[in-house]
C-alpha positions as CSV (number, residue, x, y, z in Angstrom):
1,M,18.0,-20.5,-3.7
2,S,14.8,-18.4,-3.8
3,Y,14.7,-15.2,-1.7
4,L,11.0,-15.9,-0.8
5,K,10.7,-19.6,-0.2
6,F,8.8,-21.5,2.6
7,D,9.0,-25.2,3.4
8,K,6.2,-27.6,4.5
9,N,7.2,-27.4,8.2
10,L,6.1,-23.7,8.3
11,L,3.2,-24.1,5.8
12,I,1.4,-26.9,7.6
13,N,1.6,-25.0,10.9
14,L,-1.4,-22.7,10.6
15,D,-0.2,-20.6,13.5
16,Q,2.9,-19.7,11.4
17,S,1.4,-19.7,7.9
18,L,-1.9,-17.9,8.3
19,P,-0.4,-14.6,9.4
20,K,1.7,-14.5,6.2
21,E,-0.1,-13.0,3.3
22,M,0.5,-12.6,-0.4
23,L,-0.7,-9.9,-2.8
24,R,-0.9,-9.5,-6.6
25,T,-2.3,-6.6,-8.5
26,N,-3.0,-5.6,-12.1
27,Q,-2.1,-1.8,-12.0
28,A,-5.8,-1.1,-12.8
29,G,-7.2,-1.3,-9.2
30,A,-7.9,-5.1,-9.2
31,Y,-6.0,-7.5,-6.9
32,H,-5.7,-11.0,-5.5
33,C,-4.8,-11.4,-1.8
34,T,-4.9,-14.3,0.6
35,S,-2.9,-16.1,3.2
36,L,0.2,-18.0,2.1
37,V,-1.8,-21.4,2.3
38,G,-4.8,-20.0,0.4
39,C,-7.1,-19.7,3.4
40,N,-8.8,-16.3,3.4
41,T,-8.4,-14.6,6.7
42,R,-9.9,-11.2,5.9
43,K,-13.2,-10.2,4.2
44,Q,-11.0,-8.2,1.8
45,H,-9.2,-11.3,0.7
46,G,-10.2,-12.9,-2.6
47,L,-8.9,-14.6,-5.7
48,L,-10.3,-11.9,-8.0
49,V,-11.2,-8.5,-6.5
50,I,-12.0,-5.8,-9.0
51,P,-13.2,-2.2,-8.9
52,V,-16.7,-1.9,-10.3
53,D,-17.4,1.5,-11.8
54,E,-21.1,0.9,-11.9
55,L,-21.1,0.4,-8.1
56,G,-19.1,3.5,-7.2
57,G,-15.7,2.3,-8.3
58,R,-15.0,0.5,-5.0
59,P,-13.3,-3.0,-5.1
60,H,-15.7,-5.9,-5.1
61,V,-14.9,-9.6,-4.4
62,L,-16.2,-11.6,-7.3
63,L,-14.3,-14.9,-6.9
64,S,-13.4,-15.5,-3.3
65,S,-11.5,-18.7,-3.8
66,L,-11.1,-21.8,-5.9
67,D,-10.9,-25.2,-4.3
68,E,-8.8,-27.8,-6.2
69,T,-9.3,-31.5,-5.7
70,V,-7.0,-34.2,-6.9
71,I,-9.0,-37.4,-7.9
72,Q,-7.2,-40.8,-8.3
73,H,-9.0,-44.1,-8.4
74,G,-12.2,-42.3,-7.5
75,A,-10.8,-41.0,-4.3
76,P,-10.9,-37.2,-3.8
77,F,-8.1,-35.2,-2.1
78,N,-9.2,-31.6,-1.6
79,L,-6.4,-29.1,-1.5
80,G,-8.6,-26.2,-0.3
81,I,-8.8,-24.7,3.2
82,H,-11.5,-22.6,4.8
83,R,-12.2,-21.7,8.4
84,Y,-15.8,-22.3,9.4
85,R,-17.8,-21.1,12.4
86,G,-16.3,-22.1,15.7
87,G,-12.7,-22.1,14.3
88,V,-13.0,-25.4,12.4
89,Y,-10.8,-25.7,9.4
90,S,-12.1,-27.8,6.5
91,P,-10.9,-29.2,4.2
92,N,-7.4,-29.4,5.4
93,G,-5.6,-29.1,2.1
94,H,-2.6,-27.4,3.7
95,K,-1.4,-30.8,4.9
96,Y,-0.6,-31.6,1.3
97,I,1.6,-28.6,0.7
98,R,5.3,-29.2,0.4
99,E,6.7,-25.8,-0.7
100,F,5.9,-22.3,-1.5
101,D,8.2,-20.3,-3.8
102,C,7.5,-16.7,-4.7
103,E,10.6,-15.5,-6.7
104,S,8.9,-14.9,-10.1
105,V,5.3,-15.9,-9.6
106,P,3.7,-17.6,-6.5
107,R,4.3,-21.3,-6.9
108,M,2.7,-23.8,-4.5
109,T,3.8,-27.5,-4.7
110,Y,1.5,-30.2,-3.4
111,R,2.1,-33.8,-2.8
112,V,-0.8,-36.2,-2.5
113,G,0.5,-39.8,-2.3
114,G,2.3,-40.4,-5.6
115,V,1.0,-37.1,-7.1
116,I,3.1,-34.0,-7.3
117,L,1.2,-30.9,-8.5
118,T,2.3,-27.3,-8.8
119,K,0.1,-24.2,-8.9
120,E,1.3,-20.8,-10.2
121,K,-0.8,-17.6,-10.1
122,I,-0.3,-14.4,-12.1
123,F,-2.3,-11.3,-12.7
124,I,-2.6,-9.9,-16.3
125,S,-1.4,-6.3,-16.3
126,E,-4.1,-3.6,-16.7
127,E,-6.8,-6.3,-17.2
128,N,-9.1,-7.8,-14.6
129,R,-7.9,-11.3,-15.1
130,I,-6.0,-13.8,-13.0
131,L,-4.5,-16.9,-14.5
132,I,-3.6,-20.0,-12.5
133,R,-1.4,-22.7,-14.1
134,Y,-1.5,-26.2,-12.8
135,T,1.2,-28.7,-13.8
136,L,1.2,-32.4,-13.0
137,V,4.8,-33.1,-12.2
138,E,4.4,-36.7,-11.2
139,A,1.6,-39.3,-10.9
140,H,1.4,-43.1,-11.1
141,S,-2.2,-43.5,-12.3
142,A,-4.9,-41.6,-14.1
143,T,-5.5,-38.2,-12.5
144,T,-8.4,-35.7,-12.7
145,L,-8.6,-32.2,-11.2
146,R,-11.8,-30.8,-9.8
147,F,-12.3,-27.1,-9.4
148,R,-15.0,-25.6,-7.1
149,P,-15.4,-21.8,-7.3
150,F,-16.6,-19.9,-4.2
151,L,-18.4,-16.7,-5.2
152,A,-19.1,-13.6,-3.2
153,F,-20.1,-10.7,-5.5
154,R,-19.9,-8.1,-2.7
155,E,-18.0,-4.9,-1.8
156,V,-14.7,-5.7,0.0
157,N,-15.9,-4.4,3.4
158,S,-19.3,-6.2,3.3
159,L,-20.2,-9.8,3.9
160,C,-22.3,-12.2,1.9
161,V,-25.4,-13.8,3.5
162,A,-27.2,-16.8,2.0
163,N,-30.3,-15.5,0.1
164,D,-32.9,-16.5,-2.5
165,A,-32.1,-13.5,-4.8
166,V,-29.0,-15.0,-6.2
167,N,-29.1,-15.5,-10.0
168,K,-28.4,-19.2,-10.6
169,T,-28.0,-18.9,-14.4
170,I,-24.9,-20.5,-15.9
171,E,-23.9,-19.4,-19.4
172,E,-21.7,-21.7,-21.4
173,V,-18.6,-20.0,-23.0
174,P,-15.6,-21.5,-24.7
175,G,-13.6,-23.4,-22.2
176,G,-15.9,-22.8,-19.3
177,I,-18.8,-20.7,-18.0
178,A,-20.0,-17.2,-17.2
179,T,-22.2,-16.3,-14.3
180,C,-23.4,-13.2,-12.4
181,M,-24.9,-13.5,-8.9
182,Y,-26.7,-10.1,-8.9
183,A,-27.9,-7.4,-11.3
184,G,-25.5,-4.5,-11.6
185,F,-22.4,-6.6,-11.3
186,P,-20.2,-7.6,-14.2
187,K,-20.2,-11.2,-15.3
188,L,-17.5,-13.5,-14.0
189,Y,-15.9,-15.6,-16.8
190,M,-14.2,-18.8,-15.6
191,Q,-12.4,-20.6,-18.5
192,F,-9.7,-23.2,-19.1
193,N,-7.2,-23.5,-22.0
194,R,-8.7,-27.0,-22.7
195,K,-12.0,-28.7,-22.5
196,A,-13.5,-28.8,-19.0
197,Q,-16.7,-30.5,-17.9
198,W,-19.0,-28.3,-15.8
199,V,-21.3,-30.0,-13.3
200,D,-24.2,-28.0,-11.8
201,E,-24.3,-28.5,-8.0
202,P,-25.5,-25.2,-6.5
203,N,-25.1,-24.8,-2.8
204,W,-24.4,-22.1,-0.1
205,Y,-21.4,-22.8,2.0
206,N,-22.4,-21.3,5.3
207,G,-20.5,-19.9,8.3
208,I,-17.1,-19.1,6.7
209,E,-15.0,-17.1,9.2
210,Y,-12.3,-14.5,8.7
211,V,-10.0,-14.7,11.7
212,K,-8.3,-11.4,11.1
213,D,-11.7,-9.6,11.2
214,L,-12.6,-11.6,14.3
215,E,-9.4,-10.3,16.0
216,R,-10.2,-6.7,14.9
217,G,-13.7,-6.8,16.5
218,V,-15.6,-6.3,13.2
219,P,-18.1,-8.6,11.5
220,Y,-16.2,-11.7,10.4
221,C,-18.6,-14.5,9.2
222,E,-20.2,-15.0,5.8
223,D,-21.8,-17.5,3.4
224,L,-20.4,-18.1,-0.1
225,W,-22.2,-19.3,-3.2
226,V,-20.8,-22.4,-5.0
227,P,-22.7,-23.0,-8.3
228,G,-21.0,-26.3,-9.1
229,F,-17.6,-27.6,-10.2
230,F,-15.3,-28.2,-13.2
231,E,-13.5,-31.5,-13.9
232,V,-10.4,-31.8,-16.1
233,P,-8.3,-34.9,-16.7
234,I,-4.5,-34.2,-16.7
235,K,-1.5,-36.3,-17.6
236,V,2.1,-36.2,-16.3
237,G,3.9,-33.2,-17.8
238,E,0.8,-31.4,-18.8
239,S,-0.3,-28.0,-17.7
240,I,-3.8,-26.6,-17.3
241,I,-4.4,-22.9,-17.2
242,F,-7.5,-21.5,-15.5
243,S,-8.7,-17.9,-16.2
244,A,-11.0,-15.8,-14.1
245,G,-12.0,-12.3,-15.4
246,D,-14.7,-9.9,-16.1
247,S,-14.5,-10.5,-19.8
248,E,-14.4,-13.5,-22.1
249,V,-11.1,-14.7,-23.4
250,N,-10.1,-17.0,-26.2
251,P,-8.9,-20.2,-24.4
252,R,-6.3,-20.7,-27.1
253,N,-4.6,-17.5,-26.1
254,L,-4.2,-18.3,-22.4
255,T,-0.9,-20.1,-22.7
256,R,0.7,-17.3,-24.7
257,M,-0.8,-14.7,-22.4
258,Y,0.6,-16.4,-19.3
259,E,4.1,-16.8,-20.8
260,K,4.2,-13.1,-22.0
261,E,3.2,-11.9,-18.5
262,I,5.9,-14.0,-16.8
263,A,8.6,-12.6,-19.1
264,S,7.8,-9.0,-18.0
265,R,8.2,-9.8,-14.3
266,T,11.1,-8.7,-12.1
267,P,12.2,-11.7,-10.0
268,R,11.8,-11.1,-6.2
269,S,15.4,-12.2,-5.7
270,S,16.5,-9.5,-3.3
271,F,15.3,-6.9,-0.8
272,F,15.3,-4.2,-3.5
273,N,13.5,-6.3,-6.1
274,C,10.8,-7.2,-3.6
275,L,10.2,-3.6,-2.8
276,K,10.4,-2.7,-6.5
277,N,7.7,-5.2,-7.3
278,S,5.7,-4.0,-4.4
279,A,6.0,-0.3,-5.5
280,K,4.6,-1.1,-9.0
281,Q,1.5,-2.8,-7.4
282,F,0.3,0.6,-6.2
283,Y,0.1,2.0,-9.7
284,V,-3.4,2.4,-11.1
285,R,-4.0,3.4,-14.8
286,K,-7.4,4.7,-15.9
287,G,-7.3,5.7,-19.6
288,D,-4.8,8.7,-19.8
289,A,-4.8,9.2,-16.1
290,M,-2.5,7.4,-13.6
291,Y,-2.9,7.2,-9.8
292,V,-1.3,5.8,-6.7
293,L,-3.4,3.6,-4.4
294,S,-2.6,4.3,-0.7
295,G,-2.5,0.6,0.3
296,F,-4.0,-2.9,0.1
297,P,-6.4,-4.4,0.7
298,W,-8.6,-1.5,1.5
299,G,-6.7,1.5,0.1
300,I,-8.0,4.3,-2.0
301,V,-6.4,7.1,-4.0
302,L,-5.4,9.8,-1.5
303,A,-3.8,13.1,-2.4
304,R,-1.4,13.2,0.6
305,N,-0.2,9.7,0.1
306,T,0.2,10.3,-3.6
307,F,2.7,13.1,-3.2
308,M,4.4,11.6,-0.2
309,A,4.9,8.2,-1.9
310,L,5.4,9.3,-5.5
311,P,9.3,9.8,-5.5
312,G,10.0,6.5,-3.9
313,L,7.5,4.5,-5.9
314,T,8.9,5.8,-9.2
315,L,12.2,7.6,-9.2
316,A,13.8,5.2,-6.8
317,I,13.2,2.3,-9.2
318,D,14.0,4.3,-12.4
319,H,10.4,4.8,-13.5
320,R,10.7,8.4,-14.4
321,A,7.9,8.2,-17.0
322,D,5.5,6.9,-14.4
323,Y,6.4,9.7,-12.0
324,E,5.6,12.2,-14.7
325,A,2.3,10.5,-15.6
326,I,1.1,10.3,-12.0
327,M,2.3,13.8,-11.2
328,A,0.4,15.1,-14.2
329,T,-2.8,13.6,-13.0
330,A,-2.3,14.8,-9.4
331,L,-1.3,18.3,-10.4
332,K,-4.3,18.6,-12.6
333,A,-6.6,17.9,-9.6
334,L,-4.6,20.2,-7.4
335,M,-4.6,23.1,-9.8
336,K,-8.3,22.7,-10.4
337,F,-8.8,23.0,-6.6
338,I,-6.5,26.0,-6.5
339,D,-8.3,27.7,-9.4
340,T,-11.9,26.8,-8.6
341,G,-12.1,25.2,-5.1
342,E,-13.5,22.1,-6.7
343,V,-12.4,18.8,-5.1
344,S,-11.5,15.7,-7.1
345,E,-13.8,12.7,-7.2
346,K,-10.8,10.4,-8.0
347,I,-8.1,11.8,-5.7
348,H,-9.5,12.1,-2.2
349,G,-8.4,14.8,0.2
350,I,-7.0,17.2,-2.3
351,E,-8.5,20.0,-0.2
352,H,-6.4,19.3,2.9
353,P,-4.1,22.2,3.8
354,D,-0.8,20.3,3.6
355,I,-1.3,18.9,0.1
356,P,0.3,21.9,-1.7
357,L,3.3,21.6,0.7
358,W,3.8,17.9,0.0
359,A,3.4,18.6,-3.8
360,L,6.4,21.0,-3.6
361,W,8.4,18.3,-1.8
362,A,7.6,15.7,-4.4
363,I,8.7,18.0,-7.2
364,Q,11.9,18.7,-5.3
365,Q,12.7,15.0,-5.3
366,Y,12.2,14.9,-9.0
367,A,14.7,17.8,-9.4
368,K,17.2,15.9,-7.3
369,S,16.8,12.9,-9.5
370,V,16.8,14.3,-13.0
371,G,18.4,17.7,-12.5
372,M,17.2,21.3,-12.0
373,E,17.1,22.1,-15.7
374,Q,14.6,19.4,-16.6
375,A,12.6,20.0,-13.4
376,R,12.4,23.7,-14.3
377,K,11.0,22.8,-17.8
378,M,8.4,20.5,-16.3
379,Y,7.3,22.1,-13.1
380,A,8.4,25.7,-12.7
381,Q,4.9,27.0,-13.5
382,P,3.1,24.7,-11.1
383,V,5.6,25.4,-8.3
384,A,5.1,29.2,-8.8
385,A,1.3,28.7,-8.8
386,I,1.4,26.7,-5.6
387,I,3.7,29.2,-3.7
388,D,1.6,32.1,-4.9
389,Y,-1.6,30.4,-3.8
390,I,-0.2,30.0,-0.3
391,L,1.3,33.5,-0.2
392,R,-2.0,35.2,-1.1
393,G,-4.0,33.1,1.4
394,G,-5.9,31.2,-1.2
395,H,-6.4,28.0,0.8
396,P,-9.5,28.1,3.0
397,N,-7.6,26.4,5.9
398,L,-4.0,27.7,5.6
399,Y,-3.3,31.1,7.0
400,L,-0.1,33.1,6.6
401,D,0.9,35.0,9.7
402,G,1.9,38.4,8.4
403,V,4.3,39.0,11.4
404,T,6.2,35.7,11.6
405,G,5.7,34.4,8.1
406,L,4.6,31.1,9.6
407,L,1.5,29.1,8.5
408,D,-1.5,28.4,10.7
409,T,-4.3,25.9,10.2
410,D,-7.5,25.1,12.1
411,G,-7.5,21.5,13.3
412,H,-9.9,21.7,16.2
413,D,-12.8,19.9,14.6
414,R,-11.1,18.0,11.8
415,A,-7.9,16.2,11.1
416,V,-5.7,18.4,8.9
417,S,-2.4,16.4,8.8
418,W,-1.3,12.8,8.1
419,M,-2.2,12.1,11.7
420,N,-5.8,11.8,10.7
421,S,-7.5,9.3,13.0
422,M,-11.0,10.4,14.1
423,L,-13.3,9.2,17.0
424,G,-16.7,10.5,17.6
425,G,-16.3,13.0,14.7
426,V,-13.3,14.7,16.3
427,P,-9.6,14.2,15.8
428,V,-7.9,11.8,18.1
429,V,-4.7,13.8,17.9
430,K,-6.0,17.4,17.8
431,R,-3.2,19.2,16.0
432,T,-4.0,22.8,15.3
433,G,-2.4,26.2,14.9
434,K,1.2,26.2,13.7
435,L,2.1,22.6,12.9
436,V,5.9,21.9,12.9
437,E,6.0,19.9,9.6
438,F,3.7,22.3,7.8
439,N,6.1,25.2,8.5
440,A,9.2,23.1,7.8
441,L,7.7,22.1,4.4
442,W,6.8,25.7,3.7
443,Y,10.3,27.0,4.4
444,N,11.8,24.1,2.3
445,G,9.3,24.8,-0.5
446,L,10.2,28.4,-0.7
447,M,13.9,27.7,-0.8
448,F,13.5,25.0,-3.4
449,G,11.2,27.2,-5.5
450,A,13.9,29.9,-5.5
451,A,16.6,27.4,-6.5
452,L,14.4,26.0,-9.2
453,V,13.8,29.3,-11.0
454,E,17.3,30.7,-10.5
455,G,18.6,32.2,-13.7
456,D,15.1,32.7,-15.2
457,S,14.9,36.5,-15.6
458,S,11.1,36.3,-16.1
459,M,10.8,35.0,-12.5
460,A,13.5,37.0,-10.8
461,D,11.1,39.3,-8.9
462,M,9.1,36.3,-7.8
463,R,12.3,34.5,-6.6
464,E,13.4,37.4,-4.5
465,L,9.9,37.5,-2.9
466,W,10.2,33.8,-2.0
467,L,13.7,34.2,-0.6
468,A,12.5,37.2,1.5
469,Q,9.6,35.2,2.8
470,A,11.8,32.3,3.8
471,D,14.2,34.6,5.5
472,K,11.3,36.2,7.3
473,M,10.1,33.0,8.9
474,K,13.5,31.4,9.6
475,Q,14.1,32.8,13.1
476,P,10.4,32.8,14.1
477,F,10.4,29.0,13.3
478,V,13.2,28.5,15.7
479,D,11.7,30.7,18.3
480,T,8.3,29.1,18.0
481,F,9.2,25.4,17.9
482,L,12.6,24.7,19.4
483,N,12.3,24.3,23.2
484,E,14.8,24.2,26.0
485,S,15.0,20.4,25.9
486,G,16.4,20.5,22.4
487,Y,13.5,19.1,20.5
488,L,10.6,20.7,18.5
489,Y,7.1,21.2,19.7
490,D,4.6,19.3,17.6
491,F,2.4,22.3,17.2
492,V,1.9,25.7,18.7
493,D,-1.6,27.2,19.1
494,G,-1.6,30.7,20.4
495,S,0.2,30.5,23.8
496,Y,0.0,26.7,24.0
497,A,2.9,24.6,22.8
498,E,2.3,20.8,22.5
499,P,5.2,19.1,24.4
500,S,4.5,15.5,23.2
501,V,7.5,14.0,21.5
502,R,6.2,13.1,18.0
503,P,8.0,12.2,14.7
504,N,6.9,15.3,12.8
505,M,10.0,17.0,14.0
506,A,12.0,14.4,12.0
507,I,10.5,15.8,8.8
508,A,11.7,19.3,9.9
509,V,15.3,18.2,10.3
510,G,15.3,15.8,7.3
511,L,14.3,18.3,4.6
512,D,17.0,19.7,2.3
513,Y,16.3,23.2,3.5
514,S,15.7,23.7,7.2
515,P,15.4,26.8,9.4
516,L,17.6,24.9,11.9
517,D,21.3,25.0,11.8
518,R,23.4,21.8,12.0
519,R,23.8,21.9,15.8
520,Q,20.1,22.4,16.3
521,R,19.3,19.6,13.9
522,K,21.6,17.2,15.8
523,K,19.9,18.0,19.1
524,V,16.5,17.2,17.6
525,L,17.9,14.1,16.0
526,D,19.3,12.9,19.3
527,V,15.8,13.1,20.9
528,V,14.2,11.4,17.9
529,T,16.8,8.6,18.1
530,R,16.4,8.1,21.8
531,E,12.6,8.2,22.1
532,L,11.1,7.4,18.7
533,L,13.4,5.1,16.7
534,T,12.6,1.4,16.3
535,P,13.7,-1.2,13.8
536,K,10.4,-0.6,11.9
537,G,10.6,3.2,11.7
538,L,9.7,6.0,14.0
539,R,7.1,5.8,16.7
540,T,4.2,8.2,16.4
541,L,4.5,9.1,20.1
542,S,7.3,8.7,22.6
543,P,6.8,6.1,25.4
544,R,7.6,9.0,27.8
545,S,4.7,11.1,26.5
546,Y,1.2,10.9,28.0
547,G,-1.2,8.6,26.1
548,Y,1.4,6.3,24.6
549,R,-0.4,3.2,23.1
550,P,2.2,1.0,21.4
551,N,-0.1,-1.7,20.1
552,Y,-2.6,-1.4,17.3
553,L,-5.1,-3.9,18.8
554,G,-8.6,-4.2,20.2
555,T,-11.9,-2.8,19.1
556,P,-12.2,-0.4,16.1
557,D,-12.3,2.5,18.6
558,E,-9.3,1.3,20.5
559,R,-7.3,0.9,17.3
560,E,-8.3,4.3,16.0
561,F,-7.1,5.8,19.3
562,A,-3.8,4.0,19.2
563,M,-3.1,4.6,15.5
564,H,-1.0,7.8,16.0
565,N,-0.2,7.4,19.7
566,G,2.6,4.9,19.6
567,P,2.8,2.5,16.6
568,A,5.8,3.0,14.3
569,R,5.6,4.1,10.7
570,P,8.3,2.9,8.3
571,W,7.9,5.9,5.9
572,L,9.3,8.3,8.6
573,I,12.6,6.5,8.3
574,G,13.2,8.4,5.1
575,F,13.3,11.7,6.8
576,Y,15.2,10.3,9.7
577,A,17.9,8.9,7.4
578,D,18.1,12.2,5.4
579,A,18.6,14.1,8.7
580,Y,21.2,11.6,10.0
581,L,23.2,11.8,6.8
582,R,22.9,15.6,6.7
583,V,24.3,15.8,10.3
584,F,26.9,13.1,10.2
585,G,27.8,12.9,6.5
586,L,29.3,9.8,5.0
587,S,30.1,8.5,8.5
588,G,26.4,7.8,8.9
589,V,26.1,5.5,5.9
590,R,26.8,2.3,7.6
591,Y,24.5,3.2,10.5
592,I,21.6,3.8,8.1
593,D,22.5,0.6,6.2
594,R,22.1,-1.4,9.4
595,M,18.7,0.2,10.0
596,L,17.4,-1.1,6.7
597,I,18.1,-4.6,7.8
598,G,15.1,-4.4,10.1
599,F,12.9,-3.9,7.0
600,E,14.6,-6.7,5.0
601,D,13.5,-9.1,7.7
602,D,9.9,-8.1,7.1
603,M,10.0,-9.4,3.5
604,T,9.1,-12.8,4.8
605,Q,6.6,-11.6,7.4
606,G,3.1,-10.1,7.1
607,C,2.5,-9.5,3.4
608,I,5.6,-11.2,1.9
609,G,7.7,-8.8,-0.1
610,S,6.1,-5.7,1.2
611,L,5.6,-3.5,4.3
612,S,2.6,-3.2,6.5
613,Q,0.8,0.1,7.3
614,L,2.2,0.4,10.8
615,Y,4.0,-1.7,13.4
616,D,3.6,-2.0,17.2
617,G,5.8,0.5,19.0
618,N,7.2,-2.1,21.3
619,P,9.0,-5.4,20.6
620,P,8.4,-7.6,18.6
621,Y,7.2,-4.7,16.4
622,T,4.4,-6.8,14.8
623,G,3.0,-5.4,11.5
624,R,-0.7,-4.2,11.6
625,G,-3.3,-2.5,9.5
626,A,-3.1,-2.6,5.7
627,V,-0.9,-5.4,4.6
628,S,0.9,-3.3,2.0
629,H,1.3,0.5,2.3
630,A,2.5,2.9,-0.4
631,T,4.3,5.5,1.7
632,N,6.2,2.9,3.7
633,V,7.4,1.0,0.6
634,A,8.2,4.3,-1.1
635,E,10.3,5.9,1.6
636,V,12.2,2.7,2.4
637,L,13.0,2.4,-1.3
638,R,14.0,6.1,-1.5
639,T,16.3,5.6,1.5
640,Y,17.8,2.5,0.1
641,R,18.5,4.2,-3.3
642,N,20.0,7.3,-1.6
643,L,22.2,5.0,0.4
644,K,23.4,3.0,-2.5
645,S,24.3,6.3,-4.4
646,L,26.5,7.4,-1.5
647,E,28.2,4.0,-1.3
648,Q,29.4,4.2,-4.9
């Protein structure tokens, strides 16, 4: 039985099926995303969404959807589904669905009278091409399939409006056609592995609505261009392969291309395999460089998310070579900023003050995975450069307190940490001064650096300096952040100590090296467990704290305000689990294992096989935001892998 399988009773009920989404990517920045039944519910949904370098590198929806129609005895049965203005769904192709199975590739099974038709979709790795294979399993009379492409040719966050500027030119290519709606865009090639008849029938389909955007209070209605349709006869037992891409393909190669791609796939047959597949979807290869996308469907390459997610997305699934490739790209950008102050065009946010600290943590995870000796060979020099950069005050917004050894940062007018929501040009959560996780990561980085270069005589003096600096800040950290209630202040700015109970303290107690002793860690952990822990991770703010907003709902401003004031983040469970196991040892293994069950349930919710960006802080803990988020997938994977190693 498939791990990800849905029957017709769920699929034909749009209240249940539309909230479920599926995602496929090509590890080059392109993706396909839609609801389970194929009805696009977000403007970012599409059958072929690709980054266009000539248009700033942002993802653009070329092919929004492809409506299939089964024709028998001249009678058409349209399998497509769209929501039009006023909430009207047409056609109602979902009523023909009998099953959706997503173990190897997404497979939809339709039944139309005596016809049984399957549809399977697969993205070609590192190529902007999606293939769809249609197989006629059963039919009692001659059958023809009609395919009607809905084109958008727009940036993912924009909407298409009917206009007279559209280019109506259709170019015949082997097995299909090529077209391009507007100048500056790549051509869209739509081809079949067998002869297909193209019929010109140009029309705008007006008033298509995206219900998720409607709910979010953002523009949600657009018009899509349909230049015509293909018709292909098909016999029982035959398969037809449709290709959509930004380059021409030899139709004769489509079958071999499809079969080769399927052979390389890991079946989504378990919780771990689902997350493993999801992890690889965030990889982006551009020539010799390799990056991590922060999320789908609107993610970009972010420095902080890269370092935070890197260990879980690679090492936790035995992809060490990918770790090294991504780290090489990220460190190149970081070192360039350290040396020259120049920010990266590809990796956004490299200038943020906590980026060097998260880079040290990511390298530490590599050392734990492959061993200190190999880590020393690979990363001793970058680690030394990063620590020296911080010690000498090289960062424009990271200041070393000469008395306490603690780090300060200015977050009055700009968001400086991962809690980065902004309203009216100012941070929603104004964290400034001495931030708890900044200083915990700094202490941990110093201690790790010292451990990494131990035994290297050429770095002995440097190591002693790092150890002295860590020792210098250890007690001031405790005196500054640990309060009488047993938990850690979120930040301290001069004489002001922020009393809100936030999850950043979990990072401080979950790191390998902490300024806190075991008893202090346990007290902090007790508060985190009592006030922040949910089945979907840690809340960003305790319900007992002022300003708690558990639900990520409402207008864009309301959601921005709520983002870090209550909703839960799964990635924080990684540090919570580390802290719990460090305090309770092996006796905590079963407890952490039970916690992961809450994430396994999510494999069939939201974006199937992945984890959403955030979850409501109160039951039923509904997933919100980006449908698939890198740091969440990464840290749940890292926790899962750590747990399995302890169980052996």
